[in-house]
C-alpha positions, 0 to 999 in steps of 0.5 A: 652621189647616186641611188642604188635599187634592187629589183627581182625579175624572177624568184631567187634572181636579183639584179642591182639597178643603179642610177648615178649623178655626180655633181661637178663639186663633189669632193674626192672623199665621196668619189672614193666611197663610190668606188668602194661601193661599186667594187662591192656591188659588182662582185656580189650580184648582177649589176646595171649602172646608168647615169652621168659620170662627171669624174674629173680624174677620168683615169681613176674612174676607168681603173675602177671600171676595169678593176670590177670588169664593167662593160660600157654599152653606149656607143653614141654621143648623148649631148652634143658631140660628147658621151656624158651618159654611160651605161655599165653592166658586169654580165654579158647578155644582161642588157640589150636593145640599147638605143640612143635618141629623143629628148625628154622635154627641155633636157639637152641630153639624149635619152638611153633606152635599153632592155634588162633581159631578166637574168643572165642568159646561160649557155644552155642549148639543145643544138647538137654539133659534131665534135671534131676534137675527138673524131675517129677517122680510122674507123670512119675510113674502115666503114666507108671501105667496107661498102662495095660502091661499084656493085651497090651503085650499078643500075641505080638512078642518080636519086637513088644512088645518092640517097644510098651514098648519103645514108651510108656516109651519115651512118658511118659519121654517126659512129666515128664522130661523137656529138656534143651540145653546142654552147650559146655565145653567152656561155662560151669562153672568150677566145682570149681567155686561156688556162693561164688567165683563168687561173690568174682570175681564180687567184684574184678572186681568192685574194679578194676574199682574203682581203675582205676577211683581213687575211690579205692587204689591199695593196696585195689585192690591187697589185694582183688586179693590175697584173690581171688587167695587164695579162688580159690586155696582152691576151686580147691584143695577141688574139686580134693580131693572130686573127688579122694574120690569118684573115686571108685563110680564115675570114669566118673567124675574123668576122665572127670576132668583129660581130661579137664586138658589135653592141647592136645586132642588125637584121637583114632588111626586106629584100626584093626577089627577081619578080619584084615580090618583098621578102620579109621572112627569114626563109624567103630572104634566104631563098633570095639571096641564094638565087642571087649567088647562084646567078653569079656563080661561075667556074672561076668563083667555084674553086679556091683562089690560085688553083684550078681543077683538073680538066675533064677528059674528052672522049676524042672530041666526039660530039654528044658524048658525055665526058668521063668524070675522072676519080682523080679530079673528084679527089682533087676537088675534095681535097680543096674544100674549105673545112671552115664552111658550114655543111649543107642540107645533106648533113655531110660536113666538108671536114668529113669530105676532105678527110675521106677524099680518097675513099669518097672519090670513087662513089662520087665520081660514079654518081657524077657520071650518071648525073652528067649522062642522064641530066638528073640532079639529086634533090639536095 
């Protein structure tokens, strides 16, 4: 029926590694024993289960897998065009680097190579980010309005004016928007897991313990498991419908969900820059991609689809006279920023620029006018 072996990657960290082979002539009673043992093991510790599962009743086997919240990680056929060999785990982030390929001597099955990461990765991160669930934009506006922008920017160069502007905005941003520690994807709650589902899963665990103590029947536990499984399916389906509905307005969340569903993470291959040099480091690849995007960036692609920015005011058509940067035009551009985009190297988030468009339009229009007149552009 299979072998179960316990391994310890670190002190006080046990991982159960199971290897299973089901003979074609195995009786149904032995199958039920396997299902019961699998339920106990998957609830008690971190589990990695690999093997060839030849269960004739595939529906019963799939129900067991779903009841114990196991995830299957092999996405390629292992013998001909069929996926006979499977790899299961009950902890996200426990198994990685799954590769199917190569045969061992005379075997007609493809080998499955994978890495056990030693312990379940916890969502602990030292990276902090702005918490826009608790911002105080009223305080932010008050702090920005206190600065006499025309006076303090008068006589300053472009770089000096931009540095002063950025310093004041980041200072106010630190007072008005709290920071919180960013969670790793392994520690983040799935998007489909709402409060009702979380309470239902907690109730399911409670009934399971009651069942083991003889205080609840197996039928009660099974009914609750089926109910939770059905609610999870509905929650996942509704999430995917919502993402597909708003994909035109929020592509970032859609592709983030799709990428999280991938079993293997692919890195960008080496790139060639304009001079034919090979970029292998992440920083070099980023510079190559940035240079390419800048080369195809134009007026049509720099503004939201279906809208056009207000025209700059021309000074009676006179030549060699810089146009006037209108405060209304800057305000309109800030109001059309995509708040889902990441902030740039200046540390100012697009959400901040959009929320404070009226207050920031004046100092930015002054800096833009100076930049246009002198031909100087700030470093960042």
